[in-house]
N, C-alpha and C positions, 0 to 999 in steps of 0.2 A: 503493500500499499505505499503510496507517494505521501508525504508530509512536507508542508510548506513550512519550513523552520521558522523562517521571517515571520508570518502570520502567528503562528503560535507563541514567540517569543513576546509578540506586540500584545496579547492577550494575559499571558502568564510570564511577565518579566523577570520573577523572581523565582521563576521553578526550573529545578535541572530537568532536562529531557533524557531519557534513556532511550539508548540509540541499539536498538536490536539488531539492526542489518550487518553494520560493517563488522569485519574482525576488531577488536580493540587498537592494534598496531595501528591501523588506518583512521579508525574512528576519531582517538585522541589526537591523531596531526589536524585531521579537518575542523575537529573542534577547535583546537587552540589557535589556527590560522585563518580560520571563518566564522565561527560563530562565539568569541570571544571566551571559549571555555565553558560555553552553556551546555554543551552535549556531554552526557555520561556513557560511555560502552557497558553493553552488557556483561558483566566480571562470569557469566556463564556462558560464554561464548563458544562453541565449539572447538575453534581455533585458538591454541593455546599459545603463550608466549614462549614456548621452545619450537616454534615453527616459523619462516618468515611468510607473512601473507602478501607481501610486496615485494616485487623483484622487478628490476632494471635489465635489460638486453641492450647491448649498444651496437647500433645499428648503421654504420657509417654509409654517408651517400649525399648526393647534391639534390637540389629539388628545380622542378620546373612551373613556369606559371602557366596555368591553361584557363585562360579568359579571365574572371577575378578570383577563380580558384586555385591553389596552389597543388599540385600532384608531384610527390617525391618519386622518381620512376624507379631509383634504385633501391631506396628506402621501403617503397611501396612492394616492391618484388622481394627482398627480405623479410618483411613483415610478414608478407602472403607467406612465405616458405617456412619462418619460423611458428607462426599460428597454426598454418596447417600442419606442419609436423607435430607441434604439442598437441593440437586439437585432435588430429586424426589417430596418433597412435597414443595417447597419453589420456585426453578426458574423454573422447568419445569412445574409446576403447573400455573406459569404465563406466560409460553411461553419465557422465557428468555435464551438465548443462552450462553453457557458455555464450557470450556474445563478445565481439568485436567494435571497438568504436573508435571513429577518427574525428579530426577537427573539421576536415573540408570533405564537401561532399565529393568533388572530383576524385580523391582518394577512395574513397569508400564506392566509388562506382569502378575503378580499376580493381580494387579488391575483390569487390563481390563479380565482377567479369572472371577475374583470373580463378578465383573458386568455382566457377561454374565449369571449368576446364578440368579441374581435378577430381577424378572419380573418387579418391580416398577422404573426401572432405564435402559435409555436408552444408552448403551454401545457403539454403532457404531461410531465412529471417534470422540471418547471423551477423550481418553488418550493417553499422548504423552510423549517420553523422550523430555528434554529441546533441544536437537540439533537436532532433527527431528522438532521441532516447530518454529524453527527461522524463522523470516520473516512471520509468522502469528500473529494473534490477535484475541480476541473473546470480548464479553460484560464481562462477569464475569471468572475469573481465578481461580481455586483452586489448590494450590501447596502444594504436599506432599512431606515433608524431612523425610529421613530416618537417618540422622546421629545423633549419640548420644555420641560419644566419640572421635572422631577428625574430623576435617572441610571436609576432602576429596576434592570432586568436589568445593565445597561451597568456596574453596580459588580461585577457577578460577574466575577471574572478569569477563571476556567476557560471559562464560555461566551464573552466576549467573544475569547478568545484561539481558540478553535473558529473563530469568526466569521472573523476576521481572517487566518486561515493555511491557508485552504482553495484559492486561486487558484495557478496555475501559470505564468501569464503577465501577469494583470494585474487590477486591482479597481477599482471605481468606487464610493463610499459616497456615499447619498442621506440627506441630513440636514440639520436647521437649525443653521447656522452658528453664530448666537448661543449656543444652547444649549452647543454642542460649544466653544466659546471660552469659555462663562460657567459654569453649574452643572455641565457635563458633561465639563470641561476636566481634572478629575485622572482620570476613565475612562481605560480603555485607547485608547478611540477617540479621545478627546478629547485625549491624549498623541500619538497618530500623526498628528491632524490639526497640531497644533503642530510635530511634529517636520518633516513636510514643508514646512510654511511656513518653518522653520529652513532647510531645503534648498533650497529655491526661491523661497519668498516668495508673492506673489500667484498663481502659477502652479499652485500646489496645490488652488486652487477655480477650479472652472469654472462660468462663466454657463450657467445653463440656456438659454439661446437659443442656446448653441453647439450641442446636439444637432439643432437643426431644419436645421442645414447640411449639404447634400450633402458637402460637404468634411472632415466632421467624421472625427478620426482617434482610436482610442481610446489610441496611444501619440502623445504628443506630445514633439517632440524639446526638448531642454532644453541649455543651454550650461554652466548653472551646478550642476548636480547633483555633489557631490564623490563621488570613489570609495569605495566600501565598504571597511572597513578588511581584509575578508579577501581584497580583491584581491591584496594582498602574501604571502599565505601561503597554503599548501597545508594545510588541517586533516586529522589522522586522520580515516579512517571505521571505522564499524561494522556 
């Protein structure tokens, strides 16, 4: 169920809101960076702090403008291959539900067209522009970022918040690491990348080659992830 937190906070300004959907690792970041710490994650969420709920994969490449929209041909191809490999061999094999979100419709169209040509990937109702996915959610979210030289839509806090807050169990973000640690470091996605680095170091970034392994696991075990602040307190709910 979609909840407009801005409206909720208007009517209940002093009430903490229990966020059931997102893993606490992601929910705490969204709460502190978007909602002034007014959201509290479910302390009984099934994704524990011993596993990574958010991971980044470095997909290096350039981008090309298509009308008013950007389509990173190299990144789109790599993102498609990564997502297809992951989803077809790991998520779909385990009957896990997922969606792919992009920031630009040209990239969404390119990804969907490529998925239609891959018999090992279920392409129907899988690829979405971030604007068309608002109000929706899924267990696993694959985010394909195209920006490599300036933030563009990533400067839009509302849209990036929607994009980063759709998962119920896990999220993988495909993007250019150099960009996210450079010109994109101040956008919400760049801040999330730095946040995960602060939490687990280099474990936040996956090597592209890891996706080719039969032993790939969406949730990697970690020993260094600190507990979420909400774990000690049970917030009020609305």
